[in-house]
LUMTISE-937953 format. One record per residue (C-alpha): residue number from 1; residue in three letters; x, z negated, y negated. Coordinates in pm, whole numbers, plus 50000, padded with zeros to 5 digits. Example, Ala and Ser with C-alpha at 12.3 -4.5 7.8 and 13.67 -1.06 7.14 Angstrom:
BEGIN
(1,'ala',(51230,49220,50450));
(2,'ser',(51367,49286,50106));
# end
This chain:
BEGIN
(1,'met',(44873,48144,48616));
(2,'lys',(45027,48451,48428));
(3,'gln',(45355,48260,48398));
(4,'trp',(45374,48205,48774));
(5,'val',(45294,48565,48848));
(6,'ile',(45583,48683,48603));
(7,'val',(45823,48446,48767));
(8,'ile',(45723,48547,49111));
(9,'ser',(45753,48926,49029));
(10,'leu',(46089,48877,48865));
(11,'cys',(46219,48695,49187));
(12,'ile',(46077,48969,49416));
(13,'cys',(46271,49225,49197));
(14,'cys',(46594,49028,49196));
(15,'val',(46575,48999,49567));
(16,'phe',(46505,49386,49613));
(17,'phe',(46771,49482,49380));
(18,'tyr',(47047,49254,49543));
(19,'gln',(46959,49401,49880));
(20,'cys',(46996,49763,49752));
(21,'glu',(47259,49741,49499));
(22,'lys',(47485,49494,49655));
(23,'ile',(47851,49605,49602));
(24,'glu',(48114,49447,49838));
(25,'gly',(48418,49343,49633));
(26,'pro',(48697,49342,49514));
(27,'tyr',(48615,49629,49273));
(28,'ile',(48776,49775,48961));
(29,'ser',(48619,49583,48673));
(30,'gln',(48709,49549,48284));
(31,'glu',(48854,49193,48388));
(32,'asp',(49076,49354,48665));
(33,'ala',(49211,49646,48482));
(34,'ile',(49391,49716,48134));
(35,'glu',(49334,50014,47905));
(36,'thr',(49523,50334,48025));
(37,'thr',(49770,50401,47726));
(38,'val',(49942,50697,47858));
(39,'asp',(49883,51074,47892));
(40,'phe',(49906,51221,48248));
(41,'pro',(50035,51579,48285));
(42,'glu',(49864,51813,48524));
(43,'tyr',(49911,51718,48868));
(44,'ser',(50147,51933,49079));
(45,'ser',(50111,52118,49411));
(46,'ala',(50373,51865,49553));
(47,'gln',(50134,51579,49467));
(48,'met',(49833,51751,49632));
(49,'gln',(50025,51791,49963));
(50,'arg',(49921,51496,50202));
(51,'his',(50194,51236,50225));
(52,'ile',(50234,50993,50516));
(53,'leu',(50284,50627,50495));
(54,'ala',(50496,50443,50747));
(55,'glu',(50455,50051,50738));
(56,'glu',(50758,49931,50945));
(57,'tyr',(50736,49574,51074));
(58,'thr',(51055,49407,51086));
(59,'gly',(51274,49060,51029));
(60,'gln',(51608,48970,50952));
(61,'ser',(51626,48768,51264));
(62,'cys',(51509,49047,51488));
(63,'ser',(51838,49156,51679));
(64,'asn',(51678,49487,51789));
(65,'cys',(51536,49602,51437));
(66,'pro',(51842,49769,51315));
(67,'thr',(51898,49998,51612));
(68,'asn',(51527,50033,51716));
(69,'gly',(51372,50023,51365));
(70,'his',(51563,50065,51059));
(71,'gln',(51789,50358,51197));
(72,'pro',(51509,50574,51350));
(73,'met',(51295,50522,51049));
(74,'gln',(51599,50645,50806));
(75,'arg',(51614,50958,51046));
(76,'leu',(51261,51021,50981));
(77,'leu',(51284,50981,50627));
(78,'glu',(51572,51228,50623));
(79,'gln',(51356,51462,50835));
(80,'tyr',(51051,51466,50615));
(81,'gly',(51179,51389,50291));
(82,'asp',(50950,51300,50016));
(83,'thr',(50636,51352,50234));
(84,'leu',(50711,51015,50410));
(85,'ile',(50697,50702,50240));
(86,'cys',(50812,50388,50391));
(87,'ile',(50735,50026,50338));
(88,'ser',(50927,49749,50525));
(89,'ile',(50717,49450,50609));
(90,'his',(50902,49142,50687));
(91,'ala',(50648,48941,50894));
(92,'gly',(50620,48727,51201));
(93,'val',(50855,48476,51364));
(94,'gln',(51144,48683,51343));
(95,'ala',(51108,48717,50956));
(96,'glu',(51104,48360,50897));
(97,'pro',(51421,48238,50678));
(98,'ser',(51680,48020,50844));
(99,'ala',(51991,47818,50756));
(100,'glu',(52198,48128,50831));
(101,'ile',(51957,48380,50672));
(102,'pro',(51806,48178,50372));
(103,'asn',(51657,48468,50177));
(104,'asp',(51274,48499,50243));
(105,'phe',(51128,48847,50225));
(106,'thr',(50788,48748,50376));
(107,'thr',(50493,48780,50150));
(108,'ser',(50122,48695,50186));
(109,'val',(50009,49047,50169));
(110,'gly',(50268,49126,50448));
(111,'asp',(50134,48837,50665));
(112,'glu',(49779,48983,50609));
(113,'leu',(49888,49318,50699));
(114,'tyr',(50066,49204,51023));
(115,'gln',(49762,48990,51123));
(116,'glu',(49546,49301,51072));
(117,'phe',(49761,49574,51232));
(118,'asn',(50023,49434,51451));
(119,'asp',(50001,49232,51777));
(120,'ala',(50326,49348,51920));
(121,'gly',(50606,49177,51706));
(122,'thr',(50909,49373,51577));
(123,'pro',(51037,49629,51555));
(124,'met',(50701,49823,51525));
(125,'ala',(50537,50063,51281));
(126,'val',(50207,50198,51178));
(127,'phe',(50142,50527,51040));
(128,'asn',(49862,50595,50784));
(129,'arg',(49692,50282,50974));
(130,'val',(49552,50526,51226));
(131,'pro',(49612,50478,51594));
(132,'tyr',(49819,50740,51809));
(133,'asn',(49678,50785,52136));
(134,'gly',(49432,50503,52082));
(135,'gln',(49701,50256,51991));
(136,'tyr',(49905,50089,51718));
(137,'pro',(50154,49956,51650));
(138,'leu',(50400,50177,51777));
(139,'phe',(50748,50159,51920));
(140,'tyr',(51007,50385,51764));
(141,'asn',(50999,50632,52061));
(142,'lys',(50649,50756,51942));
(143,'trp',(50691,50744,51574));
(144,'asn',(50760,51118,51512));
(145,'leu',(50479,51183,51751));
(146,'ala',(50230,50985,51551));
(147,'ile',(50355,51162,51231));
(148,'gln',(50299,51519,51395));
(149,'ala',(49959,51400,51522));
(150,'ile',(49837,51350,51151));
(151,'asp',(49673,51640,50970));
(152,'arg',(49877,51690,50683));
(153,'thr',(49722,52026,50582));
(154,'ile',(49420,51842,50433));
(155,'gln',(49430,51802,50050));
(156,'thr',(49233,51470,49995));
(157,'ala',(49373,51366,49648));
(158,'ala',(49641,51382,49425));
(159,'ile',(49789,51036,49277));
(160,'gln',(50002,51018,48970));
(161,'ile',(50184,50696,48886));
(162,'ile',(50339,50619,48543));
(163,'thr',(50517,50286,48478));
(164,'glu',(50624,50084,48178));
(165,'val',(50882,49815,48217));
(166,'asn',(50955,49521,47973));
(167,'gly',(51196,49275,48116));
(168,'his',(51046,49189,48452));
(169,'gln',(50677,49251,48338));
(170,'leu',(50547,49585,48494));
(171,'thr',(50268,49792,48342));
(172,'ile',(50139,50040,48618));
(173,'his',(49924,50331,48502));
(174,'thr',(49747,50552,48783));
(175,'lys',(49552,50864,48788));
(176,'thr',(49372,50957,49103));
(177,'thr',(49209,51294,49140));
(178,'ile',(48974,51361,49423));
(179,'leu',(49033,51698,49601));
(180,'ser',(48788,51693,49867));
(181,'glu',(48433,51541,49948));
(182,'gln',(48455,51170,50078));
(183,'glu',(48152,51034,50259));
(184,'asn',(48283,50666,50262));
(185,'pro',(48408,50443,49987));
(186,'ile',(48739,50463,49882));
(187,'lys',(48996,50212,49759));
(188,'leu',(49318,50224,49581));
(189,'ala',(49594,49963,49649));
(190,'leu',(49918,49920,49459));
(191,'tyr',(50237,49758,49618));
(192,'ile',(50555,49654,49482));
(193,'val',(50883,49757,49705));
(194,'glu',(51243,49657,49636));
(195,'asp',(51491,49889,49782));
(196,'ser',(51890,49823,49869));
(197,'ile',(51856,49453,49892));
(198,'val',(52183,49320,50030));
(199,'ser',(52118,49027,50253));
(200,'pro',(52225,48892,50629));
(201,'gln',(52055,49055,50922));
(202,'ile',(52113,49003,51279));
(203,'asp',(52226,49318,51442));
(204,'arg',(52222,49279,51848));
(205,'asp',(52480,48981,51899));
(206,'gln',(52617,48950,51564));
(207,'leu',(52531,48858,51214));
(208,'ile',(52587,49120,50935));
(209,'glu',(52654,48949,50618));
(210,'asn',(52595,49236,50379));
(211,'tyr',(52328,49426,50533));
(212,'ile',(52132,49681,50313));
(213,'his',(51769,49620,50341));
(214,'arg',(51552,49936,50257));
(215,'his',(51192,49928,50125));
(216,'val',(51126,49593,50130));
(217,'leu',(50749,49478,50044));
(218,'arg',(50758,49227,49767));
(219,'gly',(50376,49206,49678));
(220,'ala',(50050,49359,49606));
(221,'val',(49925,49427,49257));
(222,'asn',(49563,49444,49327));
(223,'gly',(49520,49281,49662));
(224,'thr',(49622,49352,50017));
(225,'phe',(49333,49625,50062));
(226,'gly',(49315,49728,49702));
(227,'thr',(49011,49764,49489));
(228,'phe',(48741,50038,49448));
(229,'leu',(48815,50339,49242));
(230,'asn',(48488,50302,49060));
(231,'gly',(48204,50043,49096));
(232,'asn',(48113,50103,49435));
(233,'gly',(48372,50309,49562));
(234,'arg',(48176,50639,49581));
(235,'val',(48398,50904,49443));
(236,'glu',(48324,51259,49344));
(237,'lys',(48524,51576,49428));
(238,'asp',(48734,51723,49126));
(239,'lys',(48674,51407,48947));
(240,'ser',(48988,51190,48810));
(241,'tyr',(48986,50804,48821));
(242,'met',(49224,50599,48593));
(243,'tyr',(49351,50251,48684));
(244,'ser',(49605,50044,48486));
(245,'lys',(49713,49686,48539));
(246,'arg',(50030,49457,48465));
(247,'tyr',(50219,49287,48724));
(248,'ser',(50503,49022,48651));
(249,'cys',(50778,49077,48909));
(250,'asp',(50995,48781,49034));
(251,'val',(51312,48729,48815));
(252,'asn',(51530,48761,49103));
(253,'trp',(51422,49106,49170));
(254,'asp',(51662,49406,49068));
(255,'met',(51432,49618,48848));
(256,'asn',(51673,49902,48908));
(257,'his',(51563,49909,49270));
(258,'ile',(51166,49863,49214));
(259,'his',(50922,50096,49321));
(260,'val',(50547,50109,49307));
(261,'val',(50365,50258,49606));
(262,'ala',(50000,50370,49560));
(263,'ile',(49789,50429,49876));
(264,'leu',(49440,50563,49895));
(265,'ile',(49235,50404,50157));
(266,'asn',(48891,50500,50350));
(267,'gln',(48724,50164,50346));
(268,'thr',(48515,50232,50637));
(269,'thr',(48772,50382,50873));
(270,'arg',(49081,50222,50707));
(271,'glu',(49266,50514,50732));
(272,'ile',(49508,50611,50449));
(273,'leu',(49420,50936,50287));
(274,'gln',(49705,50975,50046));
(275,'val',(50029,50786,49953));
(276,'ala',(50246,50816,49624));
(277,'glu',(50566,50645,49530));
(278,'asn',(50719,50601,49176));
(279,'lys',(51049,50450,49119));
(280,'val',(50984,50228,48777));
(281,'val',(51321,50304,48613));
(282,'glu',(51236,50687,48600));
(283,'asn',(50986,50613,48325));
(284,'arg',(51171,50360,48118));
# end
């Protein structure tokens, strides 16, 4: 009889613990991360400044994308400098490879982001994954307005990235320092971007054979929507969180043009709180 009481008590405790302590994954665990073996310097005032992420949806067969996508985005990058970081996401019907455009820039992470944030095709863009006037994605004539509507005076976090390259194996070390109180769970997502890829692009009524594609999304290091900074995503102000991981890049990618983009995400609202970019060759 005592044995049954013990078993029943244990079951009740397990159910209670599961209900109270259930953590929604994925999360950073020993299996997911590797040891951080680098020393980070003090973060700078530039790293504390809030940066904006532009996710530009495009495709090589999208005839309007150069004029109504790539060109206005480049103008914004020149206007805002390092405070605006762009990822070019090839997704949707007009991103599919063809006989005249055989290179495939689509990715599973890009497809997932397209399904989640874009119901209007290409060219479109989303800024910090927050709506402007209640809507996204946005056509290029609203891009600058969307950037200006984001409060960039908030110092949410400072993200530092150090990368190590061995052939096509990339080791990424990050340190995220939380600068303000956060009510919701926070995730960190790491994306791989390749810049200056020469490949065909349809521009209006002609095929440009040697078109230069910028900021092309190549993959996600720790999942499309990242992993919690700590066990349950709850973070503390003025505390730093380390995360390191290895990633094997495709042998066809030019490592001289590979960048790591780190984004800090409010899991509840899906808003991007901070973003940082690192060109990997800078730390060889």
